[in-house]
C-alpha positions as CSV (number, residue, x, y, z in Angstrom):
1,M,118.5,-165.2,-93.6
2,S,117.8,-161.5,-93.4
3,K,117.1,-159.9,-96.7
4,K,119.4,-157.1,-95.6
5,Y,122.3,-159.6,-95.4
6,Q,121.5,-161.7,-98.5
7,H,123.1,-159.2,-100.9
8,A,126.1,-158.4,-98.6
9,S,126.6,-162.0,-97.9
10,K,126.5,-163.1,-101.5
11,K,128.9,-160.3,-102.4
12,A,131.3,-161.2,-99.5
13,S,131.3,-164.9,-100.5
14,N,131.6,-164.4,-104.2
15,K,134.2,-166.7,-105.7
16,R,135.4,-168.0,-102.3
17,Q,136.1,-171.6,-101.6
18,R,133.6,-173.1,-99.2
19,G,134.4,-175.8,-96.7
20,G,132.7,-176.9,-93.6
21,Q,129.3,-177.8,-92.5
22,K,126.9,-175.1,-91.6
23,S,125.4,-175.8,-88.2
24,C,121.9,-175.1,-89.2
25,S,119.4,-177.2,-87.3
26,N,116.5,-176.1,-89.5
27,V,118.0,-176.8,-92.9
28,F,114.7,-178.2,-94.2
29,S,113.1,-174.8,-93.8
30,M,115.5,-173.4,-96.3
31,F,113.7,-175.2,-99.2
32,E,110.3,-175.8,-100.5
33,Q,108.9,-179.4,-100.2
34,S,109.3,-179.9,-104.0
35,Q,112.9,-178.9,-103.8
36,I,113.6,-181.2,-100.9
37,Q,112.1,-184.1,-103.0
38,E,114.3,-183.2,-105.9
39,F,117.4,-183.3,-103.6
40,K,116.3,-186.6,-102.2
41,E,116.1,-188.0,-105.7
42,A,119.6,-186.6,-106.5
43,F,121.0,-188.0,-103.3
44,G,119.5,-191.4,-104.1
45,C,121.2,-191.4,-107.5
46,I,124.5,-190.6,-105.9
47,D,124.2,-193.0,-103.0
48,Q,124.8,-196.0,-105.2
49,D,124.8,-198.6,-102.4
50,R,121.7,-197.1,-100.8
51,D,123.2,-197.1,-97.3
52,G,122.1,-193.5,-96.6
53,V,125.7,-192.1,-96.8
54,I,127.6,-190.8,-99.8
55,K,131.1,-192.3,-99.9
56,K,134.0,-192.2,-102.3
57,Q,132.9,-195.4,-104.0
58,D,129.4,-193.9,-104.5
59,L,130.9,-190.9,-106.2
60,R,133.2,-193.0,-108.3
61,E,130.3,-195.1,-109.5
62,T,128.2,-192.0,-110.2
63,Y,130.9,-190.5,-112.3
64,G,131.3,-193.8,-114.1
65,Q,127.6,-193.8,-115.1
66,L,128.1,-190.4,-116.5
67,G,131.0,-191.6,-118.6
68,K,133.9,-190.1,-116.5
69,L,136.0,-193.1,-115.6
70,N,139.3,-191.7,-114.5
71,V,138.4,-189.5,-111.5
72,K,141.3,-188.8,-109.2
73,D,141.0,-189.8,-105.6
74,E,142.0,-186.3,-104.6
75,E,139.0,-184.9,-106.5
76,L,136.7,-187.3,-104.7
77,D,138.3,-186.6,-101.3
78,E,137.9,-182.9,-101.9
79,M,134.2,-183.3,-102.5
80,L,133.7,-185.5,-99.5
81,N,135.7,-183.1,-97.3
82,E,133.1,-180.4,-97.8
83,G,130.8,-182.3,-95.5
84,K,133.3,-182.4,-92.7
85,G,132.2,-186.0,-91.9
86,P,129.8,-188.5,-93.3
87,I,127.5,-187.1,-96.0
88,N,124.0,-188.2,-95.1
89,F,120.9,-186.5,-96.6
90,T,120.8,-183.7,-94.0
91,V,124.5,-182.8,-94.7
92,F,123.9,-183.1,-98.4
93,L,121.0,-180.6,-98.1
94,T,123.0,-178.3,-95.9
95,L,125.8,-178.2,-98.4
96,F,123.4,-177.2,-101.2
97,G,121.8,-174.7,-98.9
98,E,125.1,-173.0,-98.3
99,K,125.9,-172.9,-102.0
100,L,122.5,-171.7,-103.1
101,N,122.1,-169.1,-100.4
102,G,125.6,-167.7,-100.9
103,T,126.5,-167.9,-97.2
104,D,129.8,-169.2,-96.0
105,P,129.9,-171.4,-92.9
106,E,130.1,-169.5,-89.6
107,D,133.7,-170.6,-88.9
108,T,134.8,-169.3,-92.3
109,I,133.3,-165.9,-91.7
110,L,134.8,-165.8,-88.2
111,A,138.2,-166.6,-89.6
112,A,137.9,-163.7,-92.0
113,F,136.9,-161.2,-89.2
114,K,139.8,-162.4,-87.1
115,L,142.2,-161.1,-89.7
116,F,141.0,-157.6,-88.7
117,D,141.3,-158.4,-85.0
118,P,145.0,-159.1,-84.3
119,N,144.5,-158.8,-80.5
120,G,141.7,-161.4,-80.5
121,T,139.2,-159.0,-78.8
122,G,136.1,-160.2,-80.7
123,F,135.6,-156.7,-82.0
124,V,136.5,-154.7,-85.1
125,N,136.2,-150.9,-85.4
126,K,133.1,-149.9,-87.4
127,D,134.7,-147.0,-89.2
128,E,137.9,-148.8,-90.1
129,F,135.8,-151.8,-91.3
130,R,133.5,-149.5,-93.3
131,R,136.6,-148.1,-95.0
132,L,138.0,-151.5,-95.8
133,L,134.7,-152.8,-97.2
134,M,134.4,-149.8,-99.5
135,N,138.0,-149.8,-100.7
136,Q,139.2,-153.4,-100.9
137,A,138.5,-156.5,-103.0
138,D,134.7,-156.7,-103.8
139,K,134.1,-153.0,-103.0
140,F,130.8,-152.4,-101.2
141,S,128.8,-149.2,-101.9
142,A,127.9,-147.0,-99.0
143,E,124.3,-148.3,-99.2
144,E,125.5,-151.9,-99.0
145,V,127.7,-151.2,-96.0
146,D,124.7,-149.4,-94.3
147,Q,122.6,-152.5,-94.9
148,A,125.3,-154.8,-93.5
149,F,125.6,-152.6,-90.4
150,A,121.9,-152.2,-89.8
151,L,121.7,-155.3,-87.7
152,A,125.3,-155.4,-86.6
153,P,125.8,-155.4,-82.8
154,I,127.8,-152.1,-82.4
155,D,128.9,-151.0,-78.9
156,P,128.9,-147.3,-77.8
157,T,132.6,-146.9,-78.7
158,G,131.9,-147.9,-82.3
159,N,133.1,-151.5,-82.3
160,I,131.3,-154.3,-84.0
161,D,130.9,-157.6,-82.0
162,Y,131.8,-159.7,-85.0
163,K,131.1,-163.1,-83.3
164,S,127.5,-162.0,-82.8
165,L,127.4,-160.6,-86.3
166,C,128.6,-163.9,-87.7
167,Y,125.8,-165.7,-85.9
168,I,123.2,-163.3,-87.3
169,I,124.6,-163.7,-90.9
170,T,124.5,-167.5,-90.7
171,H,121.4,-168.1,-88.5
172,G,119.3,-165.0,-89.0
173,D,118.3,-162.3,-86.5
174,E,115.9,-163.7,-84.0
175,K,114.4,-160.3,-83.3
176,E,113.6,-159.9,-86.9
177,E,112.0,-163.3,-87.2
178,S,109.7,-163.1,-84.2
């Protein structure tokens, strides 16, 4: 992820519930080899039946080994639902990548932008969005807004293409990486 977006993304995702799987085909590049090995060991400890997928019974048995015997089904379901499907090692690693990098999944970010786009145009006005970022919730400083807008696709009329911006936030800017 672009360093310019790391701070803005962490601030924007602060204290938000995360759900969904990030569609990152290169999740292994997010971690060092030693970290991946540690995650493999943790995954192996949780995958009690060693079938390569974490299921409710695996979580229940892991909690049992840790001394917590009365875990509610709802709690376990909530954990499993974060994966939006079977939790194999790649999904497990992706979930940790999202949490550690402070980036919400692309669909969550898109949904947030859509709140500012009632007509569904795919664009938000740069000046109005700047005002909101600096005056609402986790207030951004002018410098933070400038950093966030540095790579934002803004058309000549001053509108941000938020779908493209969401892609850049979650996948990085290809121009910057090449």
